[in-house]
N, C-alpha and C positions, 0 to 999 in steps of 0.2 A: 316735736311736730308730729302729728299723727296723719300719715298719708296712706291712702288706700289705693293699691294698684291691682286692678282685677286681672290684668294680663301679664303679671310678673310673678315669679316664685316669691315665697315669703322673704321679707327683708332679713339680711344678716343683723345680728343683735347690735353691731356697732356701725351699721351703714350710715344712718342719719348723723350720728355724732361725728364720724369721719368726714362726711360730705360737707357739713356746715362749719367745719373747723376753719375753712378758708374765709368765712365771714365772721369769725368769733370776735375779732378785735377791730371793728371798723374805725377809721380815723374820724375825728370830729369835723363838723362844718364850722368854720370860724369866720365871722364877719369882721373885717378890719375897720378901725383899729381895735386891738384887743390885747389883753395881758393874759398869758398862760402861766399859771403857777403850778409847778410840778414838784411832787415830793415822792421819792421812792424809799421804802424802808425794808430792811431785812426782816423776813417774816418767820424766822426760826422760833418756834415756841409760841407763836401768835395764832390763835384759833380763828376760824371764820366767825365764831360767835362774838369774839371781841371786836372784830372789824365791823360786824353788823351793828353792834351796840354803838360803836363810834359813829357810824354813818347815820344812825337814828338820832344823833344829837344835832344834825343839820336842821335848819329852819323848815318846819312843815313835814319832817320825815319821821316823826315819832311813831307813826303807824307802819313803817317800812317792814314788809313781811320778811321773816328769817330766811325763806327759801330764795330771796333775791340775790344772796351771796353764795348760793350753792354752786353756781357756775364760776367762771373766771372773769366775767366782764359785766359791768353795770354802769349805765349812764343816767344821771338824774338831772333834770332841768328845774332850777329854782328861780326865784323872782329876779335876783340880780346877777346870777351866774349859773353855769352848768358845771357838773363835776363828773368825772369818769373814774371809776374804781376798777383796777385790774389786778388779779392775783396771778403771779408767776410761780415758778418752782421755788425760787429762793428769795424773791422779793415781791412786795405789793406796791403798786403805784397809785397815786391820786393826782389827777390832772384837773385843775380848776381854770375855766375860761370865763373871764369877766371883761365887759366892754370898757374901752377908754373913750374919753370925750372925743367926739368926731373931729374937732378942730385941732387936735394935737398933732404936730408934725415934729420931725427930728430937730429942726432948728430952734423950736421953742420948748422942747422936752427938758424936764428937770429931773432931779432925784425922785420927785413924786411920781414919775412915770412907772416906777416899779413898786408902788405902794399896793398892799394886798387888798385894801378896801374892806368890805364888810366881813370878809372871811379871815381877817387878820387877828382875831381874838385867840382864845385858848384852843380852838378846835384843831388848828394845825399842830400846836404843841402837844396835844393829847393823842395824836395818831399813834396807835400801838405798833411798836417795833423800834428798830435802831436806824437812824437816818443813813441812807446810802448816797442819795443824790437829792439836791434841792436846786431847782432852776426857775428863774423868772424870765420868760421870753416875751419881750414886747414886740408886737407885730404892727407896723405902721404903713400908711400910704406915703409915697413920695415919688419924686421925679427920678427915674432910673438912669437918665442920661448924665446926671451930674455926680458921677461916682466919687471923684476926688473930694467934693464938698461933703458928700454923705459920710465918707470915712473920717474927715476932720470932725464932723459933728458927733459921729459915733464914739470917737475917742473921748470927747468931752462928756458925753452921756454916760459912758462906761467908766469914766475917771481913770483911764489907762491909755498910755500912748502905744503900748505893745498889744496889738490886736491881730487877729487873723480874720480874713474875710474872703468871700468868693461870690461870684454871680452863679446862681443855681439854674439848672435846666438847660436843655438844648436850645430852647427859645428864650433863654435868659430872662426868666419870669420874676426873679426876686434876688435880693442880696442878703446874705447871712453874715453877721458880725458877732464875734465873741472874743473874750480874753481868757476863758477857762480859769478864772480866779474866783475864790469864795469871798464874797463881800462881807461887810460888817453885819448884815442882817442874816448871814448864814447861807445865802443863796448865791448861785452863779447867775450873772446877768447876761442875757443874749438879746440881740436885735435881729429882726427880720423885716426888711423893707421891700415893699412890693408896689407896683403901679395900682391905680384906682380900679382897673378892670380885672384884677385877679379874682378868681372865683372862691367862694367859701370852701369848696371841696379841696381845691389845690392848696389854699392856705392851711387847711387842716393837715394835709399830707406833709407840707413843709414843716409844720410844727412837730408832727409825729417823728419825722426822720431826724430832725436836729436833737430832739429830746432823747430818742432811743439811742442815737449815736453816743451821746454822753453817758447815758445809763449803762449801756453795754461796755463802754470803755472802762468805767469804774468797776463793773462786775469782772471784766477780764483781769483787772489789776488785783483782784482779791487773792490771786495766787502768788503775788510778789512777796508779801510778808512771810508767807509760808516757805517760799524758796530761800529767802534770807535766813529764816530760822533754821532750816535744814542744812545750810552750808557748813557750819562748824561740825555738825554730826557726820556729814558725808566726808569732810576732810579728815577727821579723826579715823573714820572707818577705812578710808583709803590707805592711811598710814599703817593701821593695824593689819590690814590684809597684806600689804607689802612685807611687813615683818613676818607674818605667818608663812608667806610664800618662801621667804629667805630661809626660815627655820626648817621648812619642809624640804628645801633643796639641800641644806647642809646637815640635816638630821641631828640638830642640836637640842631637840625637845622630843619628848615621847609622843607617840601617835595619839594617845588618849588625851594628853594635855592640849595638843593642837586641835583635836576634834571638839573638845569642850569649848575652846575659845571660838572656833568657827560657828558652833551651834548658837552661842551667845550673840555673836555678831549678826548671824542670819536672823535671829529673832528680833533684834533691834531694827534691822533694815526692813524686815517684813512688816513690823508694826508701823513704821513710818510710811511704807507703801500703802498699807491698808487705810491709814488715817488720811492720807493726802492725795491718793491717786485720783479721787473724784474731783478734787479742787483743780488739779493740773488738767484733767480732761475738760472740765468746765471752762477753764481759761482758754483753751484752744477753741472751744465752741463759741464762746463770747467774742473772741478776737475775730473769728470768721464772720460773725454777724456785724461787727464794727466795719470790717472791710466791705461787706455787702452794703451797709447803709451809706458808706462813703461813695461807693460806686453809684448808688441810687440818687445821690445829690447831683451827679453830672455837672461837676464844678467847672467854671471858667475863671481863670486867674484875673485878679485886679493888679495892675502894675504897682510894684513897691510893697506888696503885702502877700504873706503866705496864705495859701488856701487852707481850709480846714483839714482836707485830706493830707496835705504836706505836713502840717503841724502834727497830726495824729501819727503819721508814719515816723517822723523824726523823734517824737517824744515817747510814743507807745512801743515801737518796735524793739528798742533795747530792753525794756522791761519784760516784754513777752519773750524775747530771746533768753533772758535770764531764767524765766519760769520754765521754758522748754528745755533749756540746758540742764536745769536741776532735775526735771522729770527724767530726762535721758540718763543723767548721771546716776540717779537712784536705780533705774532699771539696769544700767550697766553694772553697777556695784552688786546688785542681786545676782546677775548672771555670772560675774567673776567669782563671787563666793561659791556659787554652785559648781563652777569648774574646779576651784581649789579643793572643795569638798570631794568632788569626784576623784581628783588625783590622790587625795589622802585615803579615800576608800579603796582605791586601786592598790595603793601600797599596803594597806592593812590586809586586803584580800590576798595579795601575793604572799605576805608574811604568814598569813593563816594557812595558805595552801602549802607553803614550805613546811610548816609545823605539822600539818596533816600528813604530808608525804613522809616526813621523818617518823611520825607515829605509825603510819602504815608499814613502813619498812621494819620497824621494831615488831609490829604484830606479825609480819610475814616471817621474820626470823624466829619469833616465838612459836609460830605454827610449825615451822620446819623442825625445830627442836622437839616440839610436842609429837610430831609424826614419827621422828626417829625414836623417841622414848617409847611411843606407843608400839612401834615395830619391835623394839627390844623386849618390851613387856609381853607382846604377843608371842615372840619366840620362846620366852621363858614359860609362858602359859601353855604352849603346845607341848613343851618338854614335861611340864608338871602334869598336864592331863594325860599324856602318854604314859608317864610313870605310874599314875594311879590305875589307868586301864590295864597296863601290863601286870601290875601287882594283883589286880582282881583276877585276871586270867591265870596267873600262876597259882592262885588258890584253887581255881577251878581244876587246873591240871593235877594239883596235889590230891584234890578230892577224888578225881577220876582214877588216879593211881591207887589210892587207898581202897577204891571200890573193886580193884582187881584188873583194871584195864592196863594193857602193856604200854605205858607212857613214861618217857624220860622227862621229868619235870624241867631240868635245867635246859635241855636241848629245845624242848617245846617253847619255853619262855624266851630263849634267845631268838628263835625263828619268828615269834609273834611281834618282837620289838619293832622291826622296820615296817611291818604291816600296820601296826597300831599308829606309829608316828605318821606314816603317809595318810592314813585314814583321817586322823585328827587334823592334819594340815589341810587336807582336801575340804573337809567340812568347814573349817575356819575361812578358807578362801571363798567358798560359796556364800557364806554369811556376809562377807565383805562386799561381794558383787551385788547381793540383794539390797544391802544398805545404800550403796552408791546409786543403784538404779532408782530406789525410792526417793 
């Protein structure tokens, strides 16, 4: 939508998209009696182009523009029915609303109540994707005061004595009945019974809440097979980690062997976490939506029958608990592996530090010996240098004596020895000081 606001700064790039998100998926207006046919398919690997091509197969929709499915919501009104297409993150849903003969009431409803009518051909079968949920919701007018009779007739219509039902709304505007069983036609069958004065808007909201409740229940349960699949792996990893901890305590295996085993185990756990953490997070998110939709029904119980919310909590909560426990167990296992790895690294670091300390002590002893040897060599060097210097001076004395000077060579040489030795030692000491200072 292009809106010009002369008295406002320029719109943020996402302003209008965010603003109209609240209106992105409006509920349908349903005039009772009607049959809502709902199919939700997993859309992994299914492009919008394929979904557009399939929608183009509907009667009179061959010219449907491709940009009609670039958003996430599309509602088409055809001659005999209306259809709503919605694309979600993981699934795409198709909701078809078709009218039922106005004189149909629950007491004269038959199996034909859930017939798909003109849309029952190959079109539903050719929906691209894998079926997640398939629901037929029959919405009828009836007298809300005769609840016991309505339930008896609903059991006959659904061909099941085990049903759940509740009166919905603070003003008790309608009754919902379901058995959450997949029938022979592949669909779940539900009933919504409302008085004649129910509005089309409220009927649309009732339909949307019931259908979304079941869809998000099934999406929440997508994490259950993953949790069951991971259980043997986590059990084995728990046992292996306990063995490694015992070996670490008793020092019955080399540090390198334990470290290799821990690295291998950590890689397996990290791979499982990477592959399945999204599924577990999605399960929590979908379960939160299920609880929200149950709250929105504002159910009132019917004596002798479970409400939809009670049924969901009793049947769904254990499965969600299993998923959450598996996710927590996976996280806990990863943290425990990290702690054991830290302990092992600490032991390796301590052993390395001891080895380094021993090596340093050896180096220190070697340096002390080297210094002693160097001092010895330096002492010999002073003696040798002094000897050569005294020898040179003795030749000088002899030369002076031969030249006629009154010099006693032996006495002069003997007197020069301490002077030369002291001078050489002094020079050597000054050189040492300068080297140390540098």
